[in-house]
Every structure is written in C-alpha cells, then in structure tokens.
VEXVEXNU-606731 format. One record per residue (C-alpha): residue in one letter; x, y, z. Coordinates in steps of 0.1 Angstrom, whole numbers, padded with zeros to 4 digits, always signed. Each point is the difference from the previous one (the first is absolute). Example, Ala and Ser with C-alpha at 12.3 -4.5 7.8 and 13.67 -1.06 7.14 Angstrom:
BEGIN
A+0123-0045+0078/S+0014+0034-0007/
END
This chain:
BEGIN
M+0131-0051+0239/P-0003+0019-0033/I-0027+0026-0005/R-0011+0004-0036/S-0011+0034-0013/E-0030-0012-0021/D-0033-0009+0015/R-0013-0029-0022/T-0034-0016+0004/G-0012-0030-0018/P-0025-0029+0002/T+0024-0024+0016/G+0030-0001+0023/Q+0019-0020-0027/E+0006+0031-0021/E+0016+0017+0030/A+0022-0029+0006/Q+0011-0002-0036/A+0010+0037+0000/V+0025-0004+0029/G+0034-0014-0008/G+0015-0007-0034/R+0019-0032+0009/G-0006-0033+0016/T-0030-0024-0002/R-0036+0010+0002/R-0002-0012+0036/D+0030+0022+0009/R-0017+0030-0016/V-0032-0006+0018/S+0018-0004+0033/E+0018+0033-0006/A-0032+0017-0009/A-0014-0007+0035/F+0027+0023+0014/A-0004+0028-0025/W-0026+0028+0001/T-0009+0032-0017/R+0001+0035+0015/S-0037+0001+0001/D+0000-0033+0020/A+0025+0015+0025/L-0022+0031+0004/L-0031-0021+0004/A+0017-0022+0027/I+0011+0031+0019/G-0035+0015-0002/T-0016-0033+0011/A+0023-0005+0029/A-0005+0036+0012/N-0038-0001-0004/D-0002-0033+0020/L+0024+0012+0027/I-0018+0033+0005/G-0034-0018+0001/F+0013-0026+0025/S+0016+0027+0022/L-0032+0021+0001/G-0021-0031+0008/A+0024-0010+0028/T-0001+0035+0014/E-0038+0001-0001/D-0003-0034+0017/G+0027+0006+0025/R+0022-0028-0013/P+0038+0001+0001/L+0018+0004-0033/T+0025-0028+0001/V+0031-0004-0022/T-0013-0034-0012/A-0032+0015-0012/V+0019+0028-0018/V+0023-0025-0017/L-0029-0022-0012/V-0019+0030-0014/V+0031+0013-0019/L+0008-0035-0013/G-0035-0003-0014/G+0005+0032-0020/A+0035-0011-0011/C-0014-0031-0016/V-0018+0021-0026/L+0034+0005-0017/A-0002-0035-0015/R-0037+0001-0009/R+0004+0000-0038/A+0024-0030-0002/R-0017-0020+0028/P-0035+0013+0006/V-0014-0032+0017/T+0032-0004+0022/V-0003+0036+0010/L-0036-0003+0010/C+0008-0031+0021/A+0029+0018+0017/V-0022+0030+0007/L-0028-0021+0014/A+0025-0020+0022/L+0015+0032+0014/G-0035+0014+0006/V-0010-0032+0019/A+0032+0002+0021/L-0007+0037+0008/N-0036-0008+0010/L+0010-0029+0022/T+0029+0019+0018/T-0018+0033+0004/P-0036+0002+0014/T-0018+0018-0028/G-0033-0004-0018/P-0004-0012-0036/H+0012+0024-0026/F+0009+0002-0037/S+0033+0017-0005/A+0014+0017-0031/A+0025-0029-0005/F-0030-0024-0002/A-0017+0022-0026/V+0031+0004-0022/A+0010-0037+0001/L-0035-0012-0008/Y-0004+0026-0028/T+0032-0011-0016/V-0011-0037+0000/T-0033+0011-0016/R+0018+0020-0027/L+0027-0026-0008/R-0016-0034+0006/G-0030-0018-0014/P-0036-0003+0014/A+0007-0033+0019/V+0030+0014+0019/T-0018+0033+0007/A-0030-0018+0014/A+0022-0022+0022/A+0019+0030+0012/A-0031+0020+0009/L-0015-0030+0019/A+0032-0004+0020/T+0004+0037+0007/V-0033+0004+0018/P+0005-0026+0028/L+0037+0006+0004/T-0005+0037+0006/L-0025-0008+0027/I+0024-0020+0022/S+0007+0021+0031/G+0011-0004+0035/G-0027+0024+0013/Y-0029+0018-0017/G-0005+0026+0027/T-0032+0020-0007/V-0003-0012-0036/S-0025-0030-0005/V+0009-0030-0021/L-0029+0008-0024/T+0012+0035-0006/G+0035-0013-0007/V-0013-0026-0025/L-0022+0025-0018/S+0027+0028-0002/N+0028-0023-0012/T-0023-0017-0025/V-0011+0033-0015/A+0037+0011-0001/V+0010-0032-0019/L-0029+0004-0025/L+0009+0037-0007/V+0037-0009-0006/V-0008-0030-0022/G-0026+0020-0019/T+0024+0029-0006/G+0027-0024-0012/L-0023-0017-0025/L-0013+0033-0014/V+0036+0013-0005/R+0011-0032-0016/R-0030+0000-0024/W+0006+0037-0008/Q+0037-0007-0008/Q-0009-0030-0022/E-0025+0021-0020/A+0025+0028-0003/E+0027-0024-0013/A-0025-0015-0024/R-0008+0035-0013/R+0037+0008-0005/T+0005-0033-0018/L-0030+0007-0023/L+0012+0035-0008/A+0035-0013-0008/D-0015-0027-0022/R-0021+0026-0019/A+0031+0022-0004/V+0020-0029-0014/A-0029-0010-0024/E-0004+0036-0012/E+0037+0004-0006/R+0002-0033-0019/R-0029+0012-0022/R+0018+0032-0007/I+0032-0019-0008/A-0019-0023-0023/R-0014+0030-0019/E+0034+0015-0004/L+0016-0032-0011/H-0029-0005-0025/D+0009+0034-0015/I+0036-0010-0003/V-0007-0033-0016/A-0025+0016-0024/H+0027+0024-0010/H+0024-0028-0008/I-0027-0019-0020/T-0007+0032-0020/T+0037+0005-0007/M+0003-0036-0011/Q-0029+0005-0024/L+0016+0031-0015/M+0034-0018-0003/A-0016-0030-0017/G-0018+0023-0025/G+0033+0019-0007/A+0019-0032-0005/R-0026-0013-0024/A+0000+0032-0020/N+0039+0001-0003/L+0005-0037-0004/A+0002+0001-0038/H+0021+0031-0008/D+0019+0005+0034/P+0008-0033+0017/E+0024+0016+0025/T-0026+0024+0014/A-0024-0029+0001/R+0025-0021+0019/E+0006+0028+0026/A-0038+0004+0005/L-0003-0038+0005/V+0028+0000+0026/T-0017+0028+0019/L-0033-0018-0004/E+0015-0031+0016/G+0013+0019+0030/S-0033+0018+0005/G-0018-0033-0001/R+0022-0015+0027/M-0005+0030+0023/A-0037+0001-0006/L-0003-0037+0009/A+0019+0005+0032/E-0021+0030+0010/M-0032-0018-0010/R+0009-0027+0025/Q+0004+0026+0027/L-0033+0015-0010/L-0019-0033+0003/D+0013-0004+0036/V-0017+0032+0012/L-0028+0006-0025/R-0034-0001+0017/A-0032-0010-0017/G-0030+0024-0002/E+0020+0032-0007/E-0021+0027-0014/P+0011+0012-0034/E+0019+0033-0002/Q-0021+0029-0013/V+0030+0020-0013/P+0031-0012-0019/P+0029-0007+0025/E+0030+0023+0001/P+0035-0014-0006/Q+0014-0015+0032/P+0029+0019+0016/G+0035-0015+0006/A+0034+0008+0015/G+0005+0026-0028/D-0029+0020+0015/L+0015+0004+0035/G+0012+0035-0008/R-0036+0011-0003/I-0011-0012+0035/I+0033+0013+0015/T-0010+0035-0014/E-0035-0004+0013/S+0013-0009+0035/R+0022+0031+0001/L-0029+0022-0011/A-0021-0015+0027/G+0025+0012+0027/T+0022-0031+0005/P+0036+0007-0010/T+0009-0031-0019/E+0034-0012-0014/F+0002-0025-0028/T+0032-0020-0008/V+0006-0027-0024/H+0029-0025+0004/G+0012-0024-0027/T-0006+0001-0037/A-0036+0008-0007/R-0017-0024-0024/P-0035-0008-0011/L-0019-0021+0025/P-0028-0025-0007/P-0033+0020+0001/T-0013-0018+0030/V+0032+0006+0020/G+0001+0036-0010/L-0036+0004+0011/T+0007-0016+0033/V+0030+0024+0006/F-0022+0030-0009/R-0029-0011+0023/I+0024-0006+0030/V+0016+0034-0003/Q-0035+0017-0005/E-0015-0017+0031/A+0031+0005+0022/L+0001+0038-0009/T-0037+0003+0007/N+0005-0016+0034/A+0029+0023+0007/R-0022+0031-0007/K-0029-0015+0020/H+0018-0011+0031/A+0032+0023+0001/G-0010+0033-0016/G+0030+0021-0007/A+0025-0028+0003/R+0027-0005-0027/A-0002-0030-0022/H+0026-0019-0020/V-0008-0024-0029/R+0028-0022-0012/L-0002-0023-0030/T+0028-0025-0005/Y+0004-0021-0032/R+0017-0034+0005/P+0008-0025-0026/E-0026-0024+0013/G-0026+0025+0011/V-0008+0034+0014/D-0002+0014+0036/V-0022+0029+0010/E+0001+0018+0034/V-0021+0028+0013/R+0011+0015+0034/D-0011+0031+0019/D+0016+0015+0030/G-0032+0006+0019/A+0013+0035+0011/G-0032+0017-0009/A-0023-0025+0017/R-0031+0017+0012/P-0029-0012+0023/G-0023-0022-0020/P-0007-0036-0009/A+0028-0023+0012/R+0020-0018-0025/P-0011-0036-0006/A+0022-0027+0013/A+0019-0020-0026/G-0024-0021-0019/R-0031+0015+0016/G-0009+0030-0022/Y-0021-0006-0031/G+0025+0019-0021/L+0028-0024+0012/I-0023-0029-0007/G-0003+0012-0036/M+0038+0004-0003/R+0006-0035+0013/E-0026-0015-0025/R+0018+0017-0029/V+0034-0010+0011/A-0011-0036+0006/L-0014-0003-0035/Q+0034+0009-0014/G+0018-0025+0022/G+0018+0028+0020/T+0002+0010+0037/L-0012+0031+0019/E+0012+0015+0032/A-0019+0028+0018/G+0004+0015+0034/A+0012+0028+0022/C+0036+0010-0001/D+0022+0000+0031/G+0008+0037-0003/G-0036+0010-0008/G-0021+0000-0032/F-0012-0029-0020/R+0015-0022-0027/V-0015-0021-0028/A+0024-0022-0021/A-0008-0025-0027/V+0023-0025-0018/L-0015-0010-0034/P+0014-0025-0025/A+0000+0013-0035/G+0014-0019-0030/A+0011+0015-0033/V-0028+0015-0021/P-0002-0018-0034/G+0011+0022-0029/G+0014+0026+0024/R-0034+0016+0003/G-0022+0003+0030/E-0018+0028+0016/E+0008+0025-0027/R-0023-0019-0023/R-0030+0008+0021/G-0011+0035-0010/
END
C-alpha cells in the first residue's frame, strides 16, 4: 500500500482518485486510490486508534470490565479505517459505524462517541454535499446508541450527548469547508487581478512599440517623397524599409488588440523607449551590484529580435533575477541567451546556495511574477518552464519564436 508524501485536500474525493496512478481506466485509478493514503492520514489513523484504545481501556478499568482481544481488535480497526477517508469518505463512515456497533454489542458498555466516529463524519461533511452530510448525521446518532448494556448511563443522556457530538462535528466541518472555499475564491480573485494588471502593462508596452514603428514609417515616407525626384535609389530603400516596418507594426498591432483593455487612464508623462535583449547587460550589472553574482552567456549568432520578443526576453530575465534576490539572497545566478534560426531561448537559473529564511518560493505557476511571465510568453506563442532544480535553486526557461526582422533592423531602432 503506497504512502504518498503530499497531504492534499479538496472538495471531492474524485480529485484524490485522479491523482493516484498514471495508467489504466478511470475506474482502475479510483480503485487504486482507495488503497493509497497520505502521511498525514497515517498519523491521524494512528492517533485515532491510540485515543480510542486508551479511552476504552480506561473505561473498562473504571467499570471493572475485562479488556478482551476482540474489543481491542475492533477499536484498532476503527482507527485504521481512517486511512481511506479521502477516497471513500462515506464507505469509511459506514465501516466505522459497523465496527462501533459490533464493539457495543460484544462488549457491555454504555453509548459513547469515539474519535473514529468524529473523524469519519467530519470527512464526509468536508468532502460531500449537504444531502449526504444530513443523511450521515441522522444515521450516526442512532447507530452510536446501539449497545448491549448501558450500565449507569441513561438512554436520554446517551441520546443528548451523541446528538451534541454529531452537531459539533458537522458544524466544524461545514465551517472549515466554507472557510476553504472563501480562501480559494480570494486566491483566484488575486490571480485574476494579477493577470489583468500584467496584461494592461503589456498592452501599454506594445502600444509604445507600435507607436514607434508608425512614427518611423511616417519619417521614411517623408524621406522617400523628398528624394523621389533627384535620388530614386534612396527613395527605393526607404520604401523597402517602410514596407517591412508596416508589416511588423501590423503584426504587433494584432497582439496589442488581444490584450488592450478599455478605460485606460492616459499617461501623464511621455513613455520611455522599451528595453530589449540588447539591454540585458544593464540588468546583469544591476544584479551584481545588488549582491547577486550573476553570469551572462550568449550562444549562437546574436541578431536583432522583433521588439516584442526582445521586450519579453528582458522582462523574463528582470523578473527572474528579482525573484532570486528576494527568495535566495546571496545565491549565484546564471543567465543564458541562445539564438536559434527559428527563435530565441532564455534561461535564468540560481543555485539557491544563499537561501535565507523568508518568504517561500512560489510553486510553479502560482506566483504573480510567474503569471506575468506566462502571459508574455503566451502572447508570443512560446513556452515557459519554471520550477525548483533537483540539486537546489530555481530555474526559469522560455522558448520564444522569433522570425527575421524586416530590413535587418529591430531593437536598435528604438532609442
């Protein structure tokens, strides 16, 4: 029976079933999930069995009842059932109740509400809907009252005590489920806001790039018109460059329209030229001055990149180095830029050697900085990988398509 290292919680047992097993049909995976548990489930099962066994032993000693092997086995089995509570919450509750009834009928003891009952009913409340929860609560009260002998405890006392226990367990489960749903809704809202803000920022940057191309096209058209009569060759070169700039501006305008949001407030100051891959040396120097030893290597033949691709490369490196300084102060970082015939690759890796206590690194895809990177890469039609390295540290790698820049000019024209 495999024991998984992660403790996952979720609104349904279906998610747990889907996480176990990578092959076979869905029914096979669900069946396998019933025999898999987390480390927390194992500890909870041990604690539940120990708690119920100690309580039963003390009660037997106080009442002068013998502690039989059958009773001990039934108590321990009730705690062991907790192992499968996530994949089969209703089945586990039924099994625990059946073992409890068997214990009460074979051993003369008064009505009681064991820890196994509480854990099983709480799990049903957390993972199942209101109808199943109500049915489970209504069935738990009478089944826990079945006993071969009440002793000095009255029936009314047993009914009241077990009813109050069921209400407390169900109420706690409902409150925890509501709290987790609200927390998940807040996380989703914050992530959506981060995506929207990043897209607005990208839209403003793309707007600046497109505006630059249009301005260049205007100047080229004016120069071609002025030289058309006495210098046709210069006019022809200007028109060729104008044609290439027009195609690039049109492609980037299409990207702009995909992310542009209405209602943007007008900029109060003129925007600065957008950075690109040619400006990586500046942020590498800034990273070194900030205390992060940073290496920078370039593979392949460097060439001008389309402005939007160059801007994406710059922002990925900038954000990744910022995260390295924030979460692994003192670690060494390595930035690698690889030019390929059909695109460009950028990788930022840190060794994590200088990691200090502080905010934990976000899981892949969960941090808002990583959300912004993924938005940028997706707009370029590329792919992004981000996650912890096996030997320590963190790695961010992006693969971006980048066609030839018309006229052989690209980022150097933005100045």
